[in-house]
C-alpha positions, 0 to 999 in steps of 0.5 A: 704829474704835471696835471692836475686832472690826474689828482683823483686817479693818482689817489688810487694807483699813485705816480708809477700806475700813471707813469706806467699808463702814460707811457704806454701804447696800446693796439686795438684791432677792430673798430667796434662799438666795444672797442670805442668804448674801450679806447674812451675808457683809457683815453680819459686817464691818459694813455699816451699812445693808441693805434686803432687799426681798421679798414671800413668806411663809417656805415649804418650799423657804425651810426646806430651804435657809436656816439663818435659817428654822426650823418656828416661822417657817413655821408662824407664816406670817411674812414671809420677809423680815422674819424674815431681817432679824431673824435678820441683825441679830443677827450684828452689833448695829452693822448696821441692816436693813430688810424691805421687804415687796413685789415686786421689780418693784414696788420697782424702779418706786418706786424709779426714780420717787423718784430721777427726781423728786429725793426723794434728799434726803429718804430714803437710797439705795443705794450698791450694788444687788444683785439676783437671779432673783427679780427679772424679767429686764425689770424688771433691764434697766429698773433696769440701763439706769436706773443707766447713766444717772443722775448718782449712781453705784450698782453693780448686781450681778447673782447667780444659783444654779442646781443646781451652778452660779452666775453673778455679773455686775457693772455699774458705770461705769469707776472709778480704784483707788488702793491706797491703804494697801498692805502693805509686802510688796507695795508697789513701791519706786521707789528711783532707784538705777541713776541717783540725783537730785543729792541722792540721789547726794550722799547715797550718796557720804557712804556710800562703803565704799570710802573709808577716811576716811568710816570711818576713826573708826567702822570698824564704820559699814559694817556699817550701810550701807543696801542701796540704797547698797551696789547703787549702789556695786556698779553703778559698779564694774561700770559702770568695770570694763565703761567704761560709764558709762549701764550698767543691768542689764537681762538675767539675765546683767546681773543676775548680774554686778550680784550678782558685784559685790556680794559682790566688795566686799572691805571688806563681804564679809568681814564681811557685814552685813544691809545686805549680804544685803539688797542681795544679795537686792534686787539683782535688784529691776525697778523700779530702772529707774523708766521701766519702767512696770507695764501697767495704768499705762502703759495708763492714761497711753495713754487718750486722755482723758489727751492731751485731757481731756473738759472743753471739752465742758461736763459730765463724762459719766455713765458714768465715776465719774472726775473731769476733775481726775484726767484733767488730773493725768494729763495733768501726770503724762505731761508731767513724763515726757516732760520727764524722759526717761521718768522719772515723778514720785518716788512717796516710798515707802521701804521698811524697811531693815537701817541706823541710825535717822539714816541711816534718816531722812536717805534718807526726807526725801530721797525725800520732799522729792523727791516734794513737789518733783515733786508741784509740778511735776505739780500746776502742769501740771494747774492749767494745764490746768484753767485754775486761777490763782494765786489758786487758783480756777478762772478758766475759767468752763466748766471751773469747771462741768465741776470742781464737786462735788456741793456746786457748790464749784469745784476750787481748786489746794489741791484739785489738790495734794491730788489729785496727791499721792494719785495720785504715791503710788500712782501704780505702783499706778494701775489704770483697771477697766472693766466689761463687758458691762452689765446693761442688755443682754438674756439674748438679745442677750448670748447673741448678743453674746459671743464663745463661739466664742473661749472655747471655742477656748481650752478644752483638755479637754471639762470646761472646755468644759463651763464655757462651755457652762453660761455659754450654758446660764443665759444661755438660761435667762434668755430662756427665762423671758422667752418662758414667764414661769417657769425651765426645769424649774418647773411654776409661773410665777415668783412663785407657791408650788411647792405651788400646782403640780399634776398637772405632770409629773415629766419636764417638765424634759426637754422645757424642756431640749430648748427651752433647747437650741434657743434657745442654737442659734438665738442663739449663734455657735459652732453654726455655726462652731466646728469641734467641732460635734458635741462641742459639741452633745452638751455643750450638751445635757448642760448644757441638760438640767442647767440645766433638771433642777435648775431655779430649786433652790439647794443650800445648799452652792452658795448658800453658795460663790457668795455668798462670792464675790459678797460679796467683789466687793460689799466691793471695789465699796463701798471702791475698793480692789481690782480687781473682776471685770470680766466675767461670772463662772461658777462651775462645781460640777461641777468645783469652780472658777470662770472668767471670761468675759474678753473675746477682746482680754484673752485668755480667762482660764485655768481654775482647776486641779481633778480631775473625771471629767466634768461630769456 
């Protein structure tokens, strides 16, 4: 990047990640305290363009929970969206912002109309949309349903703050994450030490520390032997002593034996070098067995689409961002493994280690050559699957149309080779990410479908149950809003100003809390089935009363926390470099923790530890 101000974050997500962020267009529907903080956390790292949609003027509510407006803005009757955009842009001159002074529902209708009529060529459509409770639930569902069925992939993020609670809900198509530009300390090194391929074995033989002839001229050369070769020869000694030529350590006892074999090498242990110490430290590395795949990679290769790509259907389903070419390459990887005793293609990564520059260069060249050979085999398998001949063009007309890019350019052999190299280099970090449930489902349906009974069964304390009930109460509040056109606890309808509410009872929220509890009771399944019914009923009433008491209020400290988490998820969605949350996430400010409502088959995620006497 041309500006050094981004140096620190470039270390986090690299130039490609920063480029994706600087070319993004984020639309935020609703100028709330939370959405303003989200934009602040996107503007500072350098989001390229944003649009803030809201029709209101600066009011007392905005002055009370938003640092980017002041008394002069209120007295002048300025537009809230325009004021916020103006002040946000001062935080980063490289970011452009536009205020759209119109109701959020009207913007949604105009967006759907323009997008459906193929006007995308005449204007810049968003790469991400963030919606808030300022957008009515019916329009949220309409927007979400439309985004699910259009060709262009636009993630949708729903963010809400209510008192000391918050909710973040993502809608996105499934995506394949590569984790490019991994930090060295977190990257997986598949070094094939236990079962080296022929070229690597020949190179190890040149560095046999037991061979006096090799180091007769330069005895000090043993101190530069890399730790990979030391472990290899320690394993050979162990196999010889155990009379098992195919012995591979699998248990703690096996690895302890390997460690003892390393320390028993007399030619090295008498004068321990850095390589010797590294060998002792790294001898327990699990991925010395390349056939032991991580769970995420195993699940990806077992996906039915790997064995039967949807090429014959004539078009790519819009519910996925993964091109058929990716599935074809993954099928090639799986075929490669089937023909090589379950060993995947070599990723080629070699970590830094203590050795001579010459030996390290030779070793890197050996691994790189092996990776190229494996990639060549995999890409050939993928080309056969796609019908790409030796001419480099797709020979199957139907498949060629299926694999066409946005510019209708057919996929070539060169494209497959580049894609294969990228997937193989990041093989150990590949992960298929799927999101559910979608925001096209109403809160009423979510209350009926969410497995609250399973969530409660996983709770070990009353406080944890309170967090689960907060999720149910927030969903119930959206049902309440659809039924009464206002949030529970609000004496005025959506879109009106608090000053317009006249003659409302200060305790009207109590009645709303009771109605909210009844809404949840009628829809959630745990009310009838869960064993601790009486305790759950008490917690339900307390949480619903709390949501109604807080109403649509957004305390600034809570808004900051929820917005920081939401902005982080937005950056993940824009960059395709980290795993976003795949299920709704609740912030419980009473306990100071986040909770993700994991699907039952994935296991309910544990709560982060906290110290709190009770929820309320």
